[in-house]
C-alpha positions in Angstrom: 0.0 0.0 0.0 2.8 2.4 0.9 4.6 1.6 -2.4 1.5 2.4 -4.4 1.1 5.7 -2.5 4.7 6.7 -3.2 4.3 5.8 -6.9 1.1 7.9 -7.1 2.9 10.8 -5.5 5.8 10.6 -8.0 3.4 10.4 -10.9 1.6 13.5 -9.6 4.9 15.4 -9.2 5.8 14.5 -12.8 2.5 15.8 -14.1 2.9 19.1 -12.3 6.6 19.7 -13.0 6.8 18.6 -16.6 4.9 21.6 -18.0 7.0 23.9 -15.7 10.2 22.4 -17.1 9.0 22.8 -20.7 8.1 26.4 -19.9 11.6 27.1 -18.5 13.1 25.6 -21.7 10.9 27.9 -23.9 12.0 30.9 -21.8 15.7 30.0 -22.1 15.3 29.7 -25.9 13.5 33.1 -26.0 16.2 35.0 -24.1 19.2 33.2 -25.5 21.7 36.0 -26.2 22.9 36.7 -29.7 25.1 39.5 -31.1 27.7 41.0 -28.8 27.9 44.8 -28.4 30.3 47.0 -26.5 29.2 50.3 -24.8 31.5 52.8 -23.2 30.1 55.2 -20.6 31.7 58.0 -18.5 30.2 59.5 -15.4 31.0 61.0 -12.0 30.2 59.3 -8.7 29.7 61.5 -5.6 30.3 60.0 -2.1 29.2 62.5 0.6 29.6 61.7 4.3 29.2 65.1 5.9 26.4 67.7 6.2 22.7 67.4 6.7 22.1 65.1 3.8 24.9 62.5 3.6 24.6 59.9 0.8 26.9 57.4 2.6 26.2 56.1 6.1 28.1 53.8 8.4 25.8 50.9 9.5 28.2 48.5 11.2 31.8 48.3 12.4 34.0 46.0 14.4 35.2 46.9 17.9 38.5 48.3 16.7 37.3 49.8 13.3 37.4 53.4 14.7 41.0 53.0 15.7 42.1 51.2 12.5 44.0 53.4 10.0 42.2 51.5 7.2 38.7 51.4 8.9 39.0 47.6 8.8 35.7 45.9 9.5 33.5 48.9 8.8 30.4 48.6 6.6 28.7 51.5 4.9 25.5 51.8 2.9 25.3 54.2 0.0 22.8 56.1 -2.2 25.3 58.2 -4.2 24.3 60.5 -7.1 25.8 59.9 -10.6 26.3 63.0 -12.8 27.7 63.8 -16.2 30.3 66.3 -14.9 32.4 66.6 -11.7 30.1 69.4 -10.4 27.6 67.9 -8.0 25.0 70.2 -9.4 25.4 69.0 -13.0 22.9 66.8 -14.7 21.9 63.8 -12.6 21.7 60.6 -14.7 21.3 58.0 -12.0 22.2 56.8 -8.5 24.5 54.2 -7.0 23.0 51.9 -4.4 24.8 49.3 -2.4 27.4 49.0 0.3 31.1 49.2 1.0 32.9 46.7 3.3 36.4 47.8 4.4 38.3 44.5 4.0 42.0 45.6 4.3 43.6 45.3 7.7 46.9 46.9 6.4 45.7 48.7 3.2 42.9 50.9 2.3 41.0 48.2 0.4 37.2 48.2 0.0 34.8 45.5 -1.3 32.2 47.3 -3.4 28.7 45.8 -4.0 27.0 48.5 -6.0 24.1 48.8 -8.5 24.3 51.8 -10.9 20.6 52.6 -11.5 20.2 54.9 -14.5 17.3 57.4 -14.5 17.7 59.5 -17.6 17.8 59.2 -21.4 18.0 56.0 -23.3 19.3 54.1 -20.3 16.5 55.1 -18.0 15.4 52.0 -16.0 18.5 50.0 -16.7 21.1 49.0 -14.2 24.7 47.8 -14.0 26.0 45.6 -11.2 29.5 46.2 -9.9 31.0 43.7 -7.4 34.7 43.6 -6.5 37.7 45.2 -5.0 38.1 49.0 -5.0 41.8 49.5 -4.0 41.7 53.1 -3.0 45.5 53.3 -2.5 45.8 53.1 -6.3 44.8 56.2 -8.3 43.3 54.3 -11.2 41.9 50.8 -10.5 39.6 48.3 -12.2 36.5 46.7 -10.7 34.4 44.0 -12.5 30.9 44.6 -13.9 29.2 41.3 -13.3 25.6 41.9 -14.6 22.9 44.3 -15.5 19.2 44.7 -16.5 17.2 46.5 -19.2 19.5 47.7 -22.0 22.4 46.1 -20.1 20.9 42.6 -19.8 23.7 39.9 -19.8 26.3 42.6 -19.1 29.9 42.1 -18.1 32.8 44.4 -18.2 35.1 46.6 -16.3 34.6 49.8 -14.3 37.9 51.8 -14.4 37.7 54.1 -11.4 39.9 57.1 -10.7 39.8 59.6 -7.8 38.9 63.0 -9.2 38.5 64.8 -5.8 39.1 63.9 -2.2 38.3 66.0 0.9 39.2 64.7 4.3 38.8 67.9 6.3 35.0 67.9 6.6 34.4 64.2 6.3 35.2 61.6 3.7 33.8 63.4 0.6 35.0 61.8 -2.7 34.2 62.4 -6.4 35.2 59.4 -8.5 35.3 59.2 -12.3 33.8 56.0 -13.6 34.9 54.9 -17.1 32.7 51.9 -17.9 33.3 49.4 -20.7 30.3 47.0 -21.0 29.9 44.0 -23.2 26.4 42.4 -23.5 24.5 40.3 -25.9 21.1 41.0 -27.5 18.9 38.4 -29.2 17.3 40.8 -31.5 18.4 44.4 -32.4 14.8 45.4 -33.2 13.6 44.4 -29.7 16.4 46.4 -28.1 15.8 49.3 -30.5 12.2 49.4 -29.5 13.0 49.3 -25.8 15.4 52.3 -26.2 13.4 54.5 -28.6 9.9 53.7 -27.6 7.3 54.8 -30.1 9.2 57.8 -31.5 11.2 57.5 -34.7 13.5 60.4 -33.8 17.1 59.5 -32.9 17.5 59.8 -29.1 20.2 62.1 -27.6 22.8 60.5 -25.5 23.1 61.7 -21.9 26.5 63.2 -22.2 26.3 64.4 -25.8 25.7 68.1 -25.2 26.6 68.6 -21.6 30.1 67.2 -21.1 33.0 67.7 -23.5 35.8 66.6 -21.1 37.7 63.6 -22.3 37.5 60.8 -19.6 40.8 59.7 -18.1 41.1 56.0 -18.6 43.6 53.3 -19.1 41.4 51.7 -21.7 42.7 52.5 -25.1 40.4 53.0 -28.1 42.8 50.8 -30.1 41.9 47.9 -27.9 38.1 48.3 -28.5 36.4 45.8 -30.8 35.3 47.1 -34.2 31.7 46.8 -33.3 32.0 49.0 -30.2 29.1 51.4 -29.6 30.4 54.5 -27.7 27.0 56.0 -26.8 28.3 58.0 -23.8 31.9 58.4 -24.9 32.7 62.1 -24.4 
């Protein structure tokens, strides 16, 4: 009797799960990536820890973090603005949400877990996910881009970060220049084009096209870029 009940349960599970498995296969076939594209973006990242409206807050720390020269063991949560120029009052194109974990006992070394959430132009609603080491002792450093959503679905790449401004007198206020090189794959150019342009046939303006003419400082050379690169925000 018990064997018959177990057999009946297995058959019932098969009947329920088989359509779900088929649906998952269909979904994978629909979102299977196709042609690779490269996008280069440049923007400024503002970390503010002083004043009435800080965008970075300490939420946890070890017993000796306050006495550590590298803040070892400290964790901060962030909601930092992203702009097209170093001026904090320049055009806002998104926000960086996430956290820092100070992981260096003997060096100023930070683990970044950050989502860049874009709020303007053709990238509105899309995100990029950055997870990795931000070695602040080095003026120019690379941190991996491990994913994204929207226009940046299936994204991978490198965030080349350099320190543009640092103020330690009134708190840890920092402006960073982010040079982003993103590779991602699209199944159908027409689908992506529709997502970017909506119902208008007019060519959309890029966020940095008319507001920022400064060349970004980066170790990534144009000669190393693939021939199919798409420098939408290259300024």
